[in-house]
One Martini backbone bead per residue (centre of mass of N, CA, C, O) as a GRO file, in nm:
protein
  164
    1MET     BB    1  -2.796  -1.661  -0.799
    2ASN     BB    2  -2.672  -1.628  -0.502
    3LEU     BB    3  -2.464  -1.751  -0.268
    4TYR     BB    4  -2.674  -1.788  -0.050
    5GLU     BB    5  -2.880  -1.944  -0.224
    6LEU     BB    6  -2.686  -2.168  -0.310
    7SER     BB    7  -2.623  -2.273  -0.026
    8LEU     BB    8  -2.912  -2.347   0.045
    9GLU     BB    9  -2.961  -2.543  -0.189
   10ILE     BB   10  -2.734  -2.737  -0.111
   11ALA     BB   11  -2.843  -2.807   0.169
   12VAL     BB   12  -3.114  -2.921   0.081
   13LEU     BB   13  -3.008  -3.135  -0.120
   14SER     BB   14  -2.826  -3.282   0.084
   15GLU     BB   15  -3.050  -3.365   0.277
   16ARG     BB   16  -3.216  -3.525   0.070
   17MET     BB   17  -2.987  -3.722   0.000
   18GLU     BB   18  -2.960  -3.848   0.281
   19ILE     BB   19  -3.245  -3.961   0.291
   20TRP     BB   20  -3.220  -4.129   0.037
   21ALA     BB   21  -2.981  -4.304   0.137
   22GLU     BB   22  -3.135  -4.434   0.376
   23GLU     BB   23  -3.366  -4.559   0.186
   24HIS     BB   24  -3.115  -4.675  -0.034
   25GLU     BB   25  -2.852  -4.796   0.097
   26GLY     BB   26  -2.651  -4.539  -0.004
   27ASP     BB   27  -2.783  -4.488  -0.283
   28VAL     BB   28  -2.739  -4.191  -0.515
   29SER     BB   29  -2.764  -4.244  -0.830
   30GLU     BB   30  -3.105  -4.199  -0.825
   31PHE     BB   31  -3.113  -3.917  -0.747
   32PRO     BB   32  -3.311  -3.654  -0.863
   33GLY     BB   33  -3.100  -3.406  -0.752
   34LEU     BB   34  -2.805  -3.451  -0.859
   35GLU     BB   35  -2.779  -3.260  -1.101
   36CYS     BB   36  -2.863  -3.004  -0.953
   37LEU     BB   37  -2.636  -3.010  -0.745
   38GLU     BB   38  -2.404  -2.989  -0.948
   39VAL     BB   39  -2.491  -2.721  -1.077
   40VAL     BB   40  -2.489  -2.552  -0.815
   41GLU     BB   41  -2.192  -2.607  -0.741
   42VAL     BB   42  -2.072  -2.484  -0.999
   43GLU     BB   43  -2.195  -2.203  -0.963
   44ARG     BB   44  -2.064  -2.146  -0.692
   45ASP     BB   45  -1.769  -2.180  -0.785
   46GLU     BB   46  -1.779  -1.953  -0.996
   47LYS     BB   47  -1.841  -1.726  -0.792
   48ILE     BB   48  -1.593  -1.766  -0.617
   49LEU     BB   49  -1.388  -1.716  -0.846
   50GLY     BB   50  -1.491  -1.433  -0.909
   51LEU     BB   51  -1.420  -1.315  -0.632
   52ALA     BB   52  -1.119  -1.379  -0.646
   53ALA     BB   53  -1.065  -1.208  -0.898
   54TRP     BB   54  -1.158  -0.943  -0.770
   55THR     BB   55  -0.940  -0.936  -0.548
   56LYS     BB   56  -0.709  -0.909  -0.749
   57ASN     BB   57  -0.802  -0.637  -0.863
   58LEU     BB   58  -0.797  -0.484  -0.595
   59ASP     BB   59  -0.497  -0.532  -0.537
   60SER     BB   60  -0.393  -0.393  -0.793
   61GLU     BB   61  -0.515  -0.117  -0.733
   62ALA     BB   62  -0.375  -0.075  -0.463
   63GLU     BB   63  -0.086  -0.086  -0.577
   64ALA     BB   64  -0.118   0.153  -0.769
   65ILE     BB   65  -0.179   0.357  -0.547
   66LYS     BB   66   0.081   0.318  -0.387
   67ALA     BB   67   0.267   0.405  -0.618
   68GLU     BB   68   0.146   0.690  -0.645
   69VAL     BB   69   0.202   0.778  -0.358
   70LYS     BB   70   0.506   0.748  -0.376
   71ARG     BB   71   0.550   0.943  -0.607
   72LEU     BB   72   0.418   1.190  -0.463
   73THR     BB   73   0.596   1.184  -0.211
   74ASP     BB   74   0.863   1.226  -0.356
   75ARG     BB   75   0.782   1.493  -0.484
   76ALA     BB   76   0.719   1.644  -0.221
   77ARG     BB   77   1.000   1.611  -0.096
   78ALA     BB   78   1.152   1.763  -0.319
   79LEU     BB   79   0.997   2.031  -0.292
   80THR     BB   80   1.062   2.080   0.005
   81ALA     BB   81   1.368   2.085  -0.027
   82ARG     BB   82   1.376   2.320  -0.224
   83SER     BB   83   1.236   2.525  -0.040
   84GLU     BB   84   1.447   2.516   0.188
   85ARG     BB   85   1.687   2.612   0.016
   86VAL     BB   86   1.558   2.882  -0.069
   87GLN     BB   87   1.514   2.991   0.218
   88GLU     BB   88   1.810   2.998   0.295
   89TRP     BB   89   1.897   3.189   0.070
   90VAL     BB   90   1.707   3.422   0.144
   91GLY     BB   91   1.824   3.461   0.427
   92LEU     BB   92   2.109   3.537   0.329
   93LEU     BB   93   2.022   3.779   0.151
   94LEU     BB   94   1.862   3.944   0.371
   95GLY     BB   95   1.924   3.911   0.660
   96PRO     BB   96   1.928   3.955   0.980
   97GLY     BB   97   1.632   4.145   1.085
   98ARG     BB   98   1.516   4.182   0.813
   99LYS     BB   99   1.253   4.330   0.622
  100LEU     BB  100   1.002   4.210   0.375
  101ALA     BB  101   0.741   4.335   0.140
  102ASP     BB  102   0.441   4.239  -0.037
  103GLY     BB  103   0.156   4.110  -0.196
  104ARG     BB  104   0.278   3.800  -0.177
  105CYS     BB  105   0.488   3.863   0.067
  106ALA     BB  106   0.651   3.805   0.396
  107LEU     BB  107   0.953   3.902   0.562
  108SER     BB  108   1.076   3.750   0.866
  109TRP     BB  109   1.172   3.724   1.211
  110ARG     BB  110   1.220   3.458   1.458
  111ARG     BB  111   1.233   3.312   1.755
  112SER     BB  112   1.408   3.010   1.865
  113SER     BB  113   1.419   2.675   2.009
  114GLN     BB  114   1.661   2.403   2.074
  115VAL     BB  115   1.732   2.073   2.141
  116VAL     BB  116   2.067   1.957   2.202
  117ILE     BB  117   2.225   1.643   2.172
  118THR     BB  118   2.578   1.534   2.256
  119CYS     BB  119   2.481   1.251   2.350
  120ASN     BB  120   2.393   0.965   2.467
  121PRO     BB  121   2.083   0.879   2.581
  122GLN     BB  122   2.196   0.679   2.809
  123ASP     BB  123   2.354   0.928   2.963
  124LEU     BB  124   2.104   1.019   3.067
  125PRO     BB  125   1.882   1.073   3.276
  126ALA     BB  126   1.605   0.883   3.338
  127GLU     BB  127   1.391   1.124   3.322
  128PHE     BB  128   1.507   1.170   2.996
  129GLN     BB  129   1.396   0.889   2.918
  130LYS     BB  130   1.285   0.656   2.667
  131VAL     BB  131   1.104   0.350   2.700
  132THR     BB  132   1.084   0.055   2.497
  133VAL     BB  133   0.858  -0.225   2.496
  134GLU     BB  134   0.904  -0.545   2.333
  135ALA     BB  135   0.822  -0.825   2.179
  136LYS     BB  136   0.987  -1.135   2.089
  137LYS     BB  137   0.828  -1.329   1.875
  138ALA     BB  138   1.041  -1.515   1.748
  139ASP     BB  139   1.159  -1.617   2.019
  140LEU     BB  140   0.894  -1.723   2.135
  141LYS     BB  141   0.836  -1.932   1.914
  142THR     BB  142   1.093  -2.097   1.952
  143ALA     BB  143   1.048  -2.169   2.250
  144LEU     BB  144   0.770  -2.308   2.220
  145LYS     BB  145   0.866  -2.526   2.009
  146SER     BB  146   1.089  -2.641   2.226
  147GLY     BB  147   0.886  -2.649   2.511
  148LYS     BB  148   0.851  -2.389   2.630
  149THR     BB  149   0.702  -2.197   2.892
  150VAL     BB  150   0.479  -1.907   2.867
  151ASP     BB  151   0.314  -1.678   3.004
  152ASN     BB  152   0.063  -1.550   2.796
  153VAL     BB  153   0.165  -1.762   2.568
  154GLN     BB  154   0.082  -1.853   2.223
  155ILE     BB  155   0.017  -2.073   1.960
  156ILE     BB  156  -0.161  -2.000   1.658
  157GLU     BB  157  -0.338  -2.165   1.426
  158LYS     BB  158  -0.383  -2.077   1.080
  159ASN     BB  159  -0.597  -1.993   0.804
  160ASN     BB  160  -0.487  -1.868   0.486
  161LEU     BB  161  -0.593  -1.719   0.219
  162GLN     BB  162  -0.497  -1.783  -0.124
  163ILE     BB  163  -0.459  -1.562  -0.406
  164LYS     BB  164  -0.332  -1.613  -0.759
   0.00000   0.00000   0.00000
């Protein structure tokens, strides 16, 4: 049975056991489906534990992929840096304004412009500044726990499943 079917079976057996208990003054020791209920609950728990173990495997695989991505990103960064250094060297060797080409590549120059800021961004006129506003969640949590009220802010208690 799958988990859905097991949960339904447990619900049906639990309901029958409640009816049995009402008819037998709360005594369920002689309930005919008691053993079956225990077996189904054990089977359900085994499936739940199997799913939890599977999530651990998925997490491990995700971590391995993240490590590989980091390794490849570092490698790509190193190759890009090497390429930039070689391009600078080729530019020095070629000399500004000179062109060179063959069947593999073509070297030429183009003009570009760049904005260089030589002061602190706060010293620029307001129209040329970008302001980012973020909530200080840690400070808000501390204030709310100390009894202060802040409009549109609340602490929500959550239950987070931990699988180890």
